[in-house]
N, C-alpha and C positions, 0 to 999 in steps of 0.2 A: 795684531795691528792695533795701533792706538787711534781710535775714532775721534772725530771732533766732539761728539757728544760726551764721551768719557773725558776728553781733555778739558772741556768746559766745566764739567762737574768737579774735576780735581783742581783746576786753576780758573776759577770764575773771574779773576781779575786779569787774565792774560791779555796782553795788548791786542787791540783790533788790527785788522788789515795786515796780518803777518804775510810774509812772502810765501809761506808754505800753505796758505789757505786755498781751499778749492770749494766749489759749490757742490760737487759730487765726488764721492770717493770712487775712483775708477777701480776696475776689477783688481783688487788687492795690489795698490800701486803697481799695478798690473801684476797680480800675483804670479802671472807667468813670466815676470822678470827672472824668477828663479828657475823657471823651466821653459825658457824660450825655445820655440820650435819653428814651424814653417814661417815663411816670410811673405813677400808681396807679389807684385804682378807686372804685366806689361805696362810700360809707361804710356799713359794717355797722351793725346796730342796736347801740346803745351803752347797755347797762343801767347804772343808777346815776348816773354822772357826767353832768350835764346841761349845765353852763355853766362850763367850766374857767377858772380864774383863777390864774396862777402867783404864788407867794410872791415878793415883791420882793427884789432883791439889796441894797437899801440903804434904802428908804423905810420908816420906822417903827422902833420899838424892837425889838431881838431878844428875842422872847418865848419861843420854843421852838426848840431846836437839836439836831440829831442828830449823834452822834459814833460812829464804828465803830473800836473799839480792839482789834485782835487781840493775841494773846500776844506777838508780836515787837514790837508797839508799846510794850507795857509794859516789855519788856526793853531796848529801844534808844532810845525817844523819850520817856521819862518826863518829862524836863525841859521839853521843848517842850509836851507836853500840859498839864503843870501850869502853865506860864506862861499858856496860853490860859484854862484853867479858872479860874485865880486872877484874871485880868483881867476876865472877864465878871461883870457886877454880880449881887449877891445878888438872888434872886427870879427869875433866868433859869431856865427849865425845860429839862431835858435828857432826851433819849432816847439811851441808851448801849447799843450792840451790842457784845458781848464774848464771848470764849470762856468756856464754862461754869465751868471750873476756875480762872479767873483774875480773879474779880470783886473779891476783897478789896483788892488794891492800888489798884484804880480807885476803890473806895468811899473809901479813905483820901485820895486826891487831892481829891475833892469835899468831904469832911468838913474837911480841913485848909484848904480855900479858903473855908469858911463857907457852902457850899451845903447846904440842908437836905434830908432824905430825901423829904419830900413833893413836892419839885420834881424828883425823879429817877425815871425809868422805865428799868429794866434789861431788856435783850433778850438772853437767853443763847442762844448757838449751840453745838452740839457741838464739842468740841475738834478734831475731825478736819475741820471745815469750813474751807477755805482762803480765808477772806475777807480783804480788804485794808483798809488804813486810809484809802483814798480814798473817803470817805463822800459826796462831792459828786456822783459821776458816774453811778451806775447807775439813776437815776430823776430826775424833777422833782417838786417838791412843789406841789400844786394844791389850791385851795379851790373848792368848787362854789358859784358865784354864786347858785344858786337856794335851796339849803337849808343852806349853810355847812359841809357835810361835807368831810372832808379825805382826800386821796388821794396816794399815791406812784405816779406814772404811769411805767411802765417802757417802754423802747424794745422793738422787735420782737426784738432780740437784744443781749446784752451779754456778750461772751466774755472777761471778766477774772476768772480764778480762781473763787471761790464767791460773788462779790458779787451775782449774780442771786438769791441766796437771802435777801438782807437785807430787801427790801420785804415779802415774805410773812411773815417773822418779826416785823417791826415791826407788821404788821397784827394779829398774834396778841396782842401785849402792849400796844400803844399805841393801839388803836382807830383806826388810820389805814388806809384801804382800799388794797390793792395793785391796780393796774389796768395795762393794757398798750395800747400804740398801734401801729398798723401802719406805723411810721416808725423811722428810725435817728437817734438823738441821744444825747448824754451831758450830764449836768448842767453840767459844766465848760465846755461850749461854748454855754451859754445864760446870758444876763444880763438881768435883768428890771428895768425902770424903772417909771415911773408910768403913762404911757399908751402905752408901746412896750416891746418886748423884742428883744434881739439874739440871733441864731443864727449861729454860725460856718458858713460856706458849705460846709465839708467834709462836714458831716452832712446838709445839704440835698441835696448830690450823692449821698451814700450812700443816702438814702431813695429817690432815683431808681433807683440801682443795685439796691436790694433788689427793686424791682418789675419790673426787667428780667430777673430770674432765672427759673429753671425753675418755681418754685412761689411766685409772689408772693401775699401775703396778701389783696390786693384787686385789682380790675381797673379800668382807666381808663374812665369813662363816655364814651359816644359824644358827640362835640361839645365835649369839654373839652380845653383845652390842658394840657400836662404841668405847667407852672409853676403855673397857676391851681389845679389840682387838689391838688398837694402843699401849697400854701398853705392850701387848704380843709381838708385833713386835719390840719394843725397847728392850725388854728382849732377844729376839731371835738374834737380829743383833748387839746390842750395848753393853748391860750390863746384864749379866745373873742373878746375885745374889744380887747386891746392891739394896736397896729400892729406887724407883724413886719418887722424890718430884718435882711436876710441880709448878713452882713459877710464879705467876702473879695475877692480879686483877680479880675479878669475872665478871666485865663488862669492855668493851673497855674504855680506858681513854679518857675523854672528853677534847681534845686538838686540837684546830684549828691550822693548820700549819703556818698561817700568821696572824699577828695582826697589826692593826694601832694604834699607841700610840703617846703620847705627853709628853715631859719633859721640863718644863719651856716654852720657846718659840719655841722649836725645835720639829718637827714632825719626827716620825720614822715608817718605815715598818719593823716589827720584824719578822724574820724567826725563828720561835720557834719550829717547828715540826721536823727539821732535827736532827736525832739522837734519837728521841723518838720511843718507840714501841707502839704496840696496847694494850697489857696487862702489859707492863713493862715501867717504867719511862725512861729507856735507852734500845736501841734495843738489847744489849747483857748484860747478867747478870754479866759477869766478869768485867764490868765497875763500878759496885756499890756493889758487894758482894765479900768478900774475905774469903776463908776457911783457918783457922789457924791450925787445928789439934785437937786431944783430949786434953782437959784441965785438970787442977789439980783435978777437981771435978769428972772427968770421962765423962762429957758431951762434945760434940764437939763444939769448939769455932768458932764463925763467926763474922766478921765485916760487917756492912751494912752502906753505906754512907748516909749522911744527909745534904742537902743544908742548912737546918735551923741551923745547927751547924757552918757552914762556914760564914754566913752573920755577926754574931756578931764579929767574929775575923777580918773581913775585913771592917766592917762598911758599908756594902752594903745591898741592897734588891734584891732578885731574884724573879721577878714576875711570871716567867714561869717555875720554878724549880720543881714543882710537889712534894714538900716535904711530903705532906700527903700520896702520893703513896708509897714513900720509907718507911714511917712509917707502912703502911698496910702490906708491904711485910716483914718487920722486924718482925711484929707480927705473920705472917704466919710461919716464920722459928722458932720462939719461940714455937708456938703451935706444930710444928713438932718435938720438943724435943731438939733443938739446943740452945746453950748458946750464945745469940746475944749481941754484944756491938756495939755502934755507933761511927762514925767518920765523920769529915767534908768532904764535897764534894762540888765543886764550879760549878755553872752554869754561864758561863762568856760571856759577849757580845763583839763583834768586830764590830766597825762602819765601813761601807764600802762605796759603791758608793752613789753619790747624784743623785736623780731623781726628778720628779715633779708629782703632782697629775694627770695632764692631760695625762702624759706618762703612768702612772700606770693604769688609767681608760681605755686607748686605749688597753693596754696589756690584761686587764681583759676581754675585749670583744672578744678576740681571742679564738677559740676552744681549750679546754684543760686547759685554765687558769682561769676557773670559781672560783677557790678557792681564787683568788685575790680580787674578787668583794666585799666580806664582809669586808676585810681590808680597801678597798677604802671607803666604806660607813662609817667605823669607823673614818677614817681620816677626812671626811667631817663633821661628827658630832662633831669632836674636833676643827673644825674651819679652816681646810685646804681648799684652793681654787685652781682652775687651776692656774698654775704658782708657787704655794707654793713649797718650797724646801722640799724634803723628803729624809732622809738618811736611807739607808738599813742597818739594824743591825742584824747580825747573832749571834747565841748562840751556844756554845759548852760546853762539860763537861770536867772539869779539875778534875781528879780523882786519888787519891792515892791508891784506892782499886785495881787498875789494876797493880799489882806487882807480883813478884815471891816469893814463900814461900817454905821453907824446914822445916819440923819437923822430925828430924832424931834421932834415938837412938844412932847413931855412931858420926855424925857430929854436933849434937845439933840443935838449932832453929835459922834459918836465914831468913831474908827478904831482897829482892833486890828492893829498893824503888825509884821510879822516883821522880825527883824534878822539881819545876816550878818557884821558886822565883828568876828569873834571868831577867836582862835587863828591858824591858818595863813591865815585870810581877813581878818586885821585891816585890810588895805588897803581893805576895803569900808566901814569905819566912816565915812568922809566922806560916803558916799551914805546910810547910815543917818541921819546928822545932817541932810543936805540934805532927805531925805524927811520927817523930823519937822518941819523948818521949813516945808516946803511945805504940809503938812496943817494946821499951825497958822495959816498965812497964809490958809487957806481957811475958817477958823473952826471947826476940829475940835479936840476934846480927843484927844490922841494917847496910846495905851496901847502902849508898846514891849514886844514879846514877846521870847521867847528866840531862841537860835541855830537858824535853820532851814536851814543849809547842807546838811545831809544829806538833808533833804526835797528841796531844789532839785536835788541830784544825781540824784534819782529823778524829776525833771521835774514836781514839784508843790511847793506851799508850804501856807500855813495855810488859805486859802479852799477848798483841795481836801479837807481832812480833816474837814469839817463839812457839814451840810445845814440850811439854814434851813427849819423846818417851819411857823412861824407868826410874823407880825409884829404888834406892837401899834401904838399911836398914836405 
């Protein structure tokens, strides 16, 4: 496992506030993901929420959307936020979480985009709360099918900075009740269609691991199988009626987090595991799967990313992209009855600090850094010696799948699409253009957003910085 301490040693200039950051490394991204056994327990009495129904990822007009904009988001990502706010139609309602002292510039963004004050609900947090801009993940948005009340349902734990404080704060200002489930999930690993929803397999396994711990929140009833009971818990707390499709490989993906490689005369230490999942090629399925809505044939249309489609467009090779895993999951969705199409997705390197073989060997000998030893051995086998210069090369996912989609009977079909072909990444412009053409061929009006490369380096894009709270027709 690649620990944060080792990652910071190897990549001291790694961007802050990555979507993969956690305050505590859980039991081996629940080491028992790979050996998941017993499950959960009798359902406790659940006050309030009676018949949970998730807000769709694509079906219906975007009625109400949540943004979490911390102070660093204003300072660093103003252009990206303004491109999104300006693209969303007038009349869209917003719930905006922000640091208390930094509301004025955000108000100006909405005012300049023509959004009126009555459609804005501001949720101030103290300036000392370290929440992030990844608004998608800390909860799922649910409507009660019995009385129409709204909930943000939180997982049993969510150890990313102060994001666990957001749902309760939204409850105070926006009249949306915060609730909790005895399960592990994150919003970015859930995608919601019409009569089905997708859950990335990593968090299904983590829910198992939660209940195998010393103090599980619930106990498995006698006579119930583990899988059946976990599915029942998701039905009770998250989604009552839609069919649950657990998306992931049958076995853990064989991917070492660090690799020693050579290109020409240059040696590299490749950080390839950051952003990968255990049963998923990327840790959240919203990074490589996009739900489009019901298609002309009646089946539900889905896009699944493919690094193998990007390399020919760029003239590159992606040695750690796991293209075959994407193919496997695309086939799973086809088997589940969805109409799957493919689109390019990029696994992109960034060359960082210069180190040496002897420095890496010394670090590999420190407790907790054992994962570095195999990469050092690879470098030696390739001809590196003490004193040889080694460049640390990180990899991240550049994904157009992580976008906003509307399939509406009233407003039509729209996609809000991030772009990446800017500045030093101008080589990605052909894929920007190809994705625009693909969406238009599918009958969508395409709204091209700003440059989201810096978000991608932090392992997220535009779908990650919002939460759909309500859909219209």
